N, CA, C and O atoms as CSV, one atom per row, in Angstrom:
chain,resi,resn,atom,element,x,y,z
A,1,MET,N,N,7.449,-38.064,-8.226
A,1,MET,CA,C,6.274,-38.353,-8.786
A,1,MET,C,C,6.424,-37.747,-10.518
A,1,MET,O,O,6.613,-36.605,-10.937
A,2,SER,N,N,6.283,-38.796,-11.095
A,2,SER,CA,C,6.403,-38.235,-12.656
A,2,SER,C,C,5.172,-37.498,-13.179
A,2,SER,O,O,4.134,-37.841,-12.613
A,3,LEU,N,N,5.052,-36.646,-14.047
A,3,LEU,CA,C,3.982,-36.295,-14.550
A,3,LEU,C,C,3.530,-37.022,-15.442
A,3,LEU,O,O,2.432,-36.735,-15.919
A,4,LEU,N,N,4.269,-38.192,-15.926
A,4,LEU,CA,C,3.351,-39.299,-16.511
A,4,LEU,C,C,2.162,-39.513,-15.754
A,4,LEU,O,O,1.135,-39.705,-16.405
A,5,ASN,N,N,2.097,-39.519,-14.557
A,5,ASN,CA,C,1.043,-39.905,-13.588
A,5,ASN,C,C,-0.300,-39.257,-14.151
A,5,ASN,O,O,-1.445,-39.599,-13.856
A,6,LEU,N,N,0.017,-38.432,-14.863
A,6,LEU,CA,C,-1.252,-37.413,-15.199
A,6,LEU,C,C,-2.139,-37.814,-16.316
A,6,LEU,O,O,-3.181,-37.326,-16.754
A,7,LEU,N,N,-1.227,-39.134,-16.746
A,7,LEU,CA,C,-1.877,-39.866,-17.800
A,7,LEU,C,C,-3.045,-40.735,-17.357
A,7,LEU,O,O,-4.137,-40.666,-17.922
A,8,SER,N,N,-2.831,-41.450,-16.466
A,8,SER,CA,C,-3.620,-42.268,-15.445
A,8,SER,C,C,-4.800,-41.926,-15.051
A,8,SER,O,O,-5.700,-42.742,-14.847
A,9,LEU,N,N,-4.924,-40.494,-14.885
A,9,LEU,CA,C,-5.982,-39.772,-14.357
A,9,LEU,C,C,-7.451,-39.497,-15.079
A,9,LEU,O,O,-7.207,-38.666,-15.954
A,10,LYS,N,N,-8.478,-39.730,-15.102
A,10,LYS,CA,C,-9.483,-39.765,-15.585
A,10,LYS,C,C,-9.911,-38.258,-16.465
A,10,LYS,O,O,-10.048,-37.283,-15.725
A,11,ASP,N,N,-10.106,-38.037,-17.822
A,11,ASP,CA,C,-10.355,-36.749,-18.080
A,11,ASP,C,C,-11.091,-35.453,-17.355
A,11,ASP,O,O,-10.636,-34.340,-17.619
A,12,ASP,N,N,-12.079,-35.551,-16.560
A,12,ASP,CA,C,-12.499,-34.631,-15.532
A,12,ASP,C,C,-11.261,-34.285,-14.538
A,12,ASP,O,O,-11.111,-33.123,-14.162
A,13,GLU,N,N,-10.396,-35.295,-14.128
A,13,GLU,CA,C,-9.743,-35.384,-13.240
A,13,GLU,C,C,-8.331,-34.359,-13.474
A,13,GLU,O,O,-7.727,-33.707,-12.622
A,14,ILE,N,N,-8.120,-34.457,-14.625
A,14,ILE,CA,C,-6.897,-33.712,-15.697
A,14,ILE,C,C,-7.256,-32.123,-15.908
A,14,ILE,O,O,-6.419,-31.232,-16.051
A,15,ASP,N,N,-8.755,-31.955,-15.895
A,15,ASP,CA,C,-9.105,-30.938,-15.724
A,15,ASP,C,C,-8.882,-29.983,-14.827
A,15,ASP,O,O,-8.668,-28.771,-14.809
A,16,ILE,N,N,-9.031,-31.172,-13.838
A,16,ILE,CA,C,-9.464,-30.221,-12.329
A,16,ILE,C,C,-7.678,-29.704,-12.317
A,16,ILE,O,O,-7.245,-28.555,-12.402
A,17,VAL,N,N,-7.029,-30.784,-12.204
A,17,VAL,CA,C,-5.525,-30.504,-11.652
A,17,VAL,C,C,-5.057,-29.511,-12.623
A,17,VAL,O,O,-4.536,-28.550,-12.057
A,18,THR,N,N,-5.073,-29.436,-13.833
A,18,THR,CA,C,-4.636,-28.346,-14.512
A,18,THR,C,C,-4.983,-26.869,-14.440
A,18,THR,O,O,-4.289,-25.881,-14.680
A,19,THR,N,N,-6.345,-26.993,-14.014
A,19,THR,CA,C,-7.275,-25.681,-13.615
A,19,THR,C,C,-6.555,-24.794,-12.487
A,19,THR,O,O,-6.124,-23.641,-12.484
A,20,VAL,N,N,-6.626,-26.207,-11.167
A,20,VAL,CA,C,-6.037,-25.627,-10.222
A,20,VAL,C,C,-4.657,-25.171,-10.164
A,20,VAL,O,O,-4.431,-24.145,-9.522
A,21,VAL,N,N,-3.513,-25.901,-10.852
A,21,VAL,CA,C,-2.484,-25.805,-10.780
A,21,VAL,C,C,-1.840,-24.356,-11.678
A,21,VAL,O,O,-0.772,-23.790,-11.443
A,22,GLN,N,N,-3.091,-23.912,-12.992
A,22,GLN,CA,C,-2.550,-22.666,-13.419
A,22,GLN,C,C,-3.013,-21.618,-12.498
A,22,GLN,O,O,-2.355,-20.583,-12.387
A,23,LYS,N,N,-4.378,-21.854,-11.653
A,23,LYS,CA,C,-4.794,-20.935,-10.874
A,23,LYS,C,C,-3.727,-20.682,-9.526
A,23,LYS,O,O,-3.591,-19.535,-9.100
A,24,TRP,N,N,-3.174,-21.538,-9.053
A,24,TRP,CA,C,-2.026,-21.557,-8.172
A,24,TRP,C,C,-1.032,-20.565,-8.550
A,24,TRP,O,O,-0.797,-19.504,-7.971
A,25,CYS,N,N,-0.325,-21.168,-9.879
A,25,CYS,CA,C,0.623,-20.173,-10.304
A,25,CYS,C,C,0.207,-18.920,-10.482
A,25,CYS,O,O,0.827,-17.995,-9.956
A,26,SER,N,N,-0.793,-18.724,-11.172
A,26,SER,CA,C,-1.223,-17.292,-11.690
A,26,SER,C,C,-0.996,-16.361,-10.120
A,26,SER,O,O,-0.274,-15.376,-9.961
A,27,ASP,N,N,-1.836,-17.027,-9.130
A,27,ASP,CA,C,-1.805,-16.323,-7.776
A,27,ASP,C,C,-0.814,-16.153,-7.254
A,27,ASP,O,O,-0.735,-15.362,-6.314
A,28,ASN,N,N,0.247,-16.849,-7.712
A,28,ASN,CA,C,1.606,-16.682,-6.761
A,28,ASN,C,C,2.948,-16.315,-7.775
A,28,ASN,O,O,4.120,-16.462,-7.426
A,29,HIS,N,N,2.501,-15.808,-9.100
A,29,HIS,CA,C,3.481,-15.114,-9.712
A,29,HIS,C,C,4.387,-15.916,-10.288
A,29,HIS,O,O,5.434,-15.449,-10.735
A,30,MET,N,N,4.060,-17.375,-10.356
A,30,MET,CA,C,4.892,-18.599,-10.840
A,30,MET,C,C,4.694,-19.216,-12.391
A,30,MET,O,O,3.592,-19.650,-12.727
A,31,PRO,N,N,5.597,-19.223,-13.118
A,31,PRO,CA,C,5.491,-19.601,-14.408
A,31,PRO,C,C,5.103,-21.295,-14.120
A,31,PRO,O,O,5.729,-22.012,-13.339
A,32,ILE,N,N,4.032,-21.683,-14.873
A,32,ILE,CA,C,3.579,-23.347,-14.702
A,32,ILE,C,C,4.882,-24.166,-15.408
A,32,ILE,O,O,5.188,-25.290,-15.010
A,33,ASP,N,N,5.608,-23.492,-16.486
A,33,ASP,CA,C,6.758,-24.013,-16.865
A,33,ASP,C,C,7.943,-24.189,-15.846
A,33,ASP,O,O,8.763,-25.092,-16.008
A,34,GLY,N,N,7.992,-23.607,-15.150
A,34,GLY,CA,C,9.019,-23.212,-14.261
A,34,GLY,C,C,9.273,-24.516,-13.275
A,34,GLY,O,O,8.505,-25.475,-13.350
A,35,GLU,N,N,10.309,-24.512,-12.408
A,35,GLU,CA,C,10.717,-25.126,-11.040
A,35,GLU,C,C,9.481,-25.509,-10.447
A,35,GLU,O,O,8.901,-26.562,-10.711
A,36,ARG,N,N,9.013,-24.496,-9.503
A,36,ARG,CA,C,7.760,-24.358,-9.049
A,36,ARG,C,C,6.627,-24.770,-9.317
A,36,ARG,O,O,5.839,-25.319,-8.548
A,37,GLY,N,N,6.473,-24.484,-10.593
A,37,GLY,CA,C,4.894,-24.695,-11.634
A,37,GLY,C,C,4.860,-26.105,-11.668
A,37,GLY,O,O,4.002,-26.706,-11.022
A,38,ARG,N,N,6.100,-26.982,-12.679
A,38,ARG,CA,C,6.382,-28.118,-12.158
A,38,ARG,C,C,6.034,-29.112,-11.207
A,38,ARG,O,O,5.481,-30.196,-11.392
A,39,TYR,N,N,6.559,-28.428,-9.858
A,39,TYR,CA,C,6.367,-29.050,-8.815
A,39,TYR,C,C,5.104,-28.910,-8.288
A,39,TYR,O,O,4.705,-29.754,-7.486
A,40,ALA,N,N,4.383,-27.943,-8.622
A,40,ALA,CA,C,2.825,-28.042,-8.155
A,40,ALA,C,C,2.169,-29.274,-8.900
A,40,ALA,O,O,1.720,-30.328,-8.449
A,41,MET,N,N,2.241,-28.908,-9.872
A,41,MET,CA,C,1.774,-30.097,-10.807
A,41,MET,C,C,1.914,-31.388,-10.407
A,41,MET,O,O,0.969,-32.174,-10.332
A,42,SER,N,N,3.017,-31.642,-10.153
A,42,SER,CA,C,3.364,-32.768,-9.983
A,42,SER,C,C,2.595,-33.143,-8.417
A,42,SER,O,O,2.022,-34.210,-8.199
A,43,GLU,N,N,2.702,-32.258,-7.631
A,43,GLU,CA,C,1.724,-32.653,-6.164
A,43,GLU,C,C,0.556,-32.455,-6.359
A,43,GLU,O,O,-0.163,-33.115,-5.609
A,44,ALA,N,N,-0.142,-31.595,-7.302
A,44,ALA,CA,C,-1.251,-31.578,-7.514
A,44,ALA,C,C,-2.206,-33.434,-8.165
A,44,ALA,O,O,-3.287,-33.952,-7.882
A,45,VAL,N,N,-1.030,-33.840,-9.097
A,45,VAL,CA,C,-1.675,-35.001,-9.723
A,45,VAL,C,C,-1.139,-36.491,-7.939
A,45,VAL,O,O,-1.776,-37.517,-7.700
A,46,ARG,N,N,-0.437,-36.209,-7.486
A,46,ARG,CA,C,-0.353,-37.149,-6.196
A,46,ARG,C,C,-1.386,-36.937,-5.384
A,46,ARG,O,O,-2.099,-37.807,-4.884
A,47,LEU,N,N,-1.487,-35.559,-5.223
A,47,LEU,CA,C,-3.096,-35.432,-4.133
A,47,LEU,C,C,-4.252,-36.097,-5.054
A,47,LEU,O,O,-5.074,-36.822,-4.493
A,48,THR,N,N,-4.319,-35.929,-6.109
A,48,THR,CA,C,-5.678,-36.362,-6.853
A,48,THR,C,C,-5.406,-38.121,-6.801
A,48,THR,O,O,-6.259,-38.901,-6.379
A,49,MET,N,N,-4.263,-38.475,-7.235
A,49,MET,CA,C,-4.271,-39.788,-7.138
A,49,MET,C,C,-4.857,-40.815,-5.618
A,49,MET,O,O,-5.420,-41.889,-5.405
A,50,ALA,N,N,-4.162,-39.403,-4.674
A,50,ALA,CA,C,-4.397,-39.831,-3.450
A,50,ALA,C,C,-6.076,-39.779,-2.812
A,50,ALA,O,O,-6.401,-40.102,-1.669
A,51,GLY,N,N,-6.895,-39.334,-3.785
A,51,GLY,CA,C,-8.258,-39.164,-3.447
A,51,GLY,C,C,-8.764,-37.903,-3.707
A,51,GLY,O,O,-9.945,-37.746,-4.017
A,52,GLU,N,N,-7.819,-36.808,-3.590
A,52,GLU,CA,C,-8.625,-35.545,-3.370
A,52,GLU,C,C,-9.109,-34.767,-4.913
A,52,GLU,O,O,-8.528,-33.999,-5.680
A,53,LYS,N,N,-10.376,-35.365,-4.898
A,53,LYS,CA,C,-11.186,-34.926,-6.428
A,53,LYS,C,C,-12.049,-33.538,-6.991
A,53,LYS,O,O,-12.493,-33.181,-8.082
A,54,SER,N,N,-12.021,-32.976,-5.607
A,54,SER,CA,C,-13.149,-31.887,-6.103
A,54,SER,C,C,-12.045,-30.613,-5.956
A,54,SER,O,O,-11.175,-30.528,-5.089
A,55,ALA,N,N,-12.323,-29.626,-7.063
A,55,ALA,CA,C,-11.545,-28.735,-7.235
A,55,ALA,C,C,-11.280,-27.739,-6.162
A,55,ALA,O,O,-10.133,-27.313,-6.021
A,56,PRO,N,N,-12.185,-27.361,-5.446
A,56,PRO,CA,C,-11.928,-26.455,-4.163
A,56,PRO,C,C,-10.937,-27.305,-3.084
A,56,PRO,O,O,-10.043,-26.664,-2.531
A,57,MET,N,N,-11.072,-28.564,-2.822
A,57,MET,CA,C,-10.198,-29.381,-1.902
A,57,MET,C,C,-8.897,-29.339,-2.295
A,57,MET,O,O,-7.921,-29.015,-1.617
A,58,LEU,N,N,-8.956,-29.811,-3.834
A,58,LEU,CA,C,-7.147,-29.786,-4.255
A,58,LEU,C,C,-6.666,-28.661,-4.227
A,58,LEU,O,O,-5.466,-28.733,-3.962
A,59,ALA,N,N,-7.082,-27.439,-4.400
A,59,ALA,CA,C,-6.786,-26.180,-4.637
A,59,ALA,C,C,-5.913,-26.024,-3.028
A,59,ALA,O,O,-4.704,-25.844,-2.879
A,60,GLU,N,N,-7.092,-26.176,-1.828
A,60,GLU,CA,C,-6.521,-25.814,-0.455
A,60,GLU,C,C,-5.442,-26.718,-0.093
A,60,GLU,O,O,-4.471,-26.288,0.530
A,61,ALA,N,N,-5.542,-28.024,-0.460
A,61,ALA,CA,C,-4.635,-29.085,-0.417
A,61,ALA,C,C,-3.067,-28.594,-0.686
A,61,ALA,O,O,-2.045,-28.499,-0.007
A,62,LEU,N,N,-3.485,-28.321,-2.148
A,62,LEU,CA,C,-2.148,-27.586,-2.817
A,62,LEU,C,C,-1.539,-26.426,-2.410
A,62,LEU,O,O,-0.310,-26.451,-2.349
A,63,SER,N,N,-2.182,-25.296,-2.082
A,63,SER,CA,C,-1.775,-24.428,-1.106
A,63,SER,C,C,-1.103,-24.472,-0.232
A,63,SER,O,O,-0.023,-23.912,-0.045
A,64,ARG,N,N,-2.034,-25.567,0.785
A,64,ARG,CA,C,-1.310,-25.924,2.066
A,64,ARG,C,C,0.042,-26.710,1.891
A,64,ARG,O,O,0.980,-26.465,2.649
A,65,HIS,N,N,0.125,-27.466,1.093
A,65,HIS,CA,C,1.204,-28.392,0.746
A,65,HIS,C,C,2.497,-27.342,0.448
A,65,HIS,O,O,3.475,-27.085,1.150
A,66,MET,N,N,2.128,-26.881,-0.780
A,66,MET,CA,C,3.284,-25.649,-1.352
A,66,MET,C,C,3.798,-24.618,0.107
A,66,MET,O,O,4.977,-24.360,0.349
A,67,ARG,N,N,2.706,-24.176,0.885
A,67,ARG,CA,C,3.189,-23.054,1.795
A,67,ARG,C,C,4.408,-23.889,2.920
A,67,ARG,O,O,5.531,-23.505,3.244
A,68,LEU,N,N,3.601,-25.234,3.349
A,68,LEU,CA,C,4.362,-25.708,4.219
A,68,LEU,C,C,5.997,-25.960,3.498
A,68,LEU,O,O,6.974,-25.630,4.168
A,69,ASP,N,N,6.195,-26.592,2.035
A,69,ASP,CA,C,7.132,-26.856,1.151
A,69,ASP,C,C,8.181,-25.628,1.337
A,69,ASP,O,O,9.403,-25.771,1.384
A,70,GLN,N,N,7.546,-24.507,1.427
A,70,GLN,CA,C,8.426,-23.079,1.642
A,70,GLN,C,C,9.369,-23.402,2.633
A,70,GLN,O,O,10.556,-23.683,2.467
A,71,PHE,N,N,8.675,-23.328,3.769
A,71,PHE,CA,C,9.570,-23.493,4.663
A,71,PHE,C,C,10.758,-24.647,4.812
A,71,PHE,O,O,11.674,-24.577,5.632
A,72,LYS,N,N,10.590,-25.566,3.995
A,72,LYS,CA,C,11.527,-26.779,3.918
A,72,LYS,C,C,12.758,-26.264,2.498
A,72,LYS,O,O,13.797,-26.909,2.351
A,73,ARG,N,N,12.447,-25.159,1.652
A,73,ARG,CA,C,13.204,-24.795,0.886
A,73,ARG,C,C,13.296,-23.112,0.909
A,73,ARG,O,O,12.916,-22.517,-0.099
A,74,PRO,N,N,13.688,-22.519,1.804
A,74,PRO,CA,C,13.466,-21.121,1.795
A,74,PRO,C,C,14.352,-20.425,1.084
A,74,PRO,O,O,14.534,-19.227,1.305
A,75,GLY,N,N,14.894,-20.980,0.310
A,75,GLY,CA,C,15.458,-20.358,-0.980
A,75,GLY,C,C,15.029,-20.071,-2.290
A,75,GLY,O,O,15.656,-19.549,-3.212
A,76,ASP,N,N,13.864,-20.489,-2.241
A,76,ASP,CA,C,13.355,-20.623,-3.750
A,76,ASP,C,C,12.280,-19.761,-3.575
A,76,ASP,O,O,11.525,-19.517,-4.516
């Protein structure tokens, strides 16, 4: 998923995605411009495009996905 897909979202969806990802990165001590931060942004955009529109639900879905992904990539 390219971050260019972010441009296909509505303004309010972009605000939700960026706020959720910034909080996730802060909570997990990850730089938003690092590999995991970019991956979280890409995943948040994918989740939003798939229909996850509320900030609390998006935050939960993103956290769940990132936890599961951590088990797939234990070296990160």
